[in-house]
N, C-alpha and C positions, 0 to 999 in steps of 0.2 A: 696976457693969455686969458682966454676966456675958458669957461667950464667945459665947453665941448672939446676944446683942444686938449685941455687937461685930461679929460676922460680918454681921448684917443691916445695920448701919450701914456697913461696909466696901463691901457690895454696892451699897447706895443711892448711896454716893459714887461708885463705879465706874460705875454705871448713868448718873449725872449726868454724869461725864466722857465717857463714850461718846456720850451724847445730844449734848453740847457739840460733840464731835468731828464727829458726824454732821451738825450744823447747819453747822459751818464748811465741811465737804465739799460739802453741798447748796447752800450759797451760792457756792462756787467754780463749782460745775457750772452753777448759774444765770447767773453772770457770763460763764462760757464760752459758754453757749447764746445770751445776748444778743450776744456778740461775733460769733459764728457767724451769727446772724440778720442783723446788720448786714453782714457780709461777703457773705452770700447776696444781700441787697437790692442792694449795691454791684455784684456780678457781674451780677444781673439788668438792672440799669440800663445796664451797659456792653454786654452782649449783645444787648439788644433792638434797638438801631440796626443792629448787625451783622447780626443775624438778618433784619430788614427788608431791609438791602441785599442779603444773600444770596438772599432770596426775589425781589426785583427782577432781581438778576444772572441767576438761575436762569431766570426768566421771558424776560429778553432773550436768553439763550443758547438756550432752547427755540425761540423765534421764529427765530434765525439759523440753527439746525440745521434747522428746517422749511423756511426758504427755500432753504438749501443743498441739502436732499433734492429740492426741486421743481426747482431748477436742475440738478441731477444727472440727474434724469429727463428733463428737456427735453434736455440735452446728449446722453443716451443715444439719444433719439429722432432727433436731428440726425446723430449718429454712424452710426446705422442707415441713415438716408437717404443720407449720404454714401457709405457703403459700398455701397449698392444702386447709386447713380449711377456710382461707380468701377467696379463689376462691368459695368454696361451699357456705359460708355465703353470699357472694355477689350476686351469682346466687339465692339463697333462697330469700334474701331481694328484688331483682328484681321482682321475681315471686310474692312474698306477695304484694308488692307494686302494680304490675299490678293487682293482683286479688282483692285487697282491695280498691284501689284508687277510682274506680267508684261507688261502693257502699257507701263508706264513704263520698264521695261529695254529693251523692243523700240524705244521711242521714242528713248531716250538712244543706243542702239546705232546707230539709223538716222541720227541726228544726227551721230554720230562718224564713222561710214563715210562719210556725205556730205561732211563737212569734210575728210577725208582725200582723198577722191577729188577735190575741188576743189583742194586743195593740189598734188596730183599733176599734174592738168591744167594748172595754172599753171606749174609747174616745167617741164613739157614745152613750154608755149608759150614760155617765157623761153629755154630751150635752143634752141628752133627759131628764135627771132628773132635 
């Protein structure tokens, strides 16, 4: 066997060893891909119910937020009405106070003066008797 033939034989053996190593590596990659597919399917099976529950919860939350927004708008209208009524009542009470305070003071003063006068007259009548 010549050196050229020996080199060709060695190259063929090295190619076969390389091809065998490549086959082993590809088999390992295939096994890893199968395991990965199984894990992905398992993850999908676990997350589907969670995603469905999240959709339902999001829908419920959206409905609650809409209801709260409607209630807030209604409350805003009620608050505006209450402020308007309060302003009207404050104006009315100021007018009533202004209109009734002078006559009320005069009536109280008249009653106080009258009661003092009656007491003085009674004292004089007691002293005179």
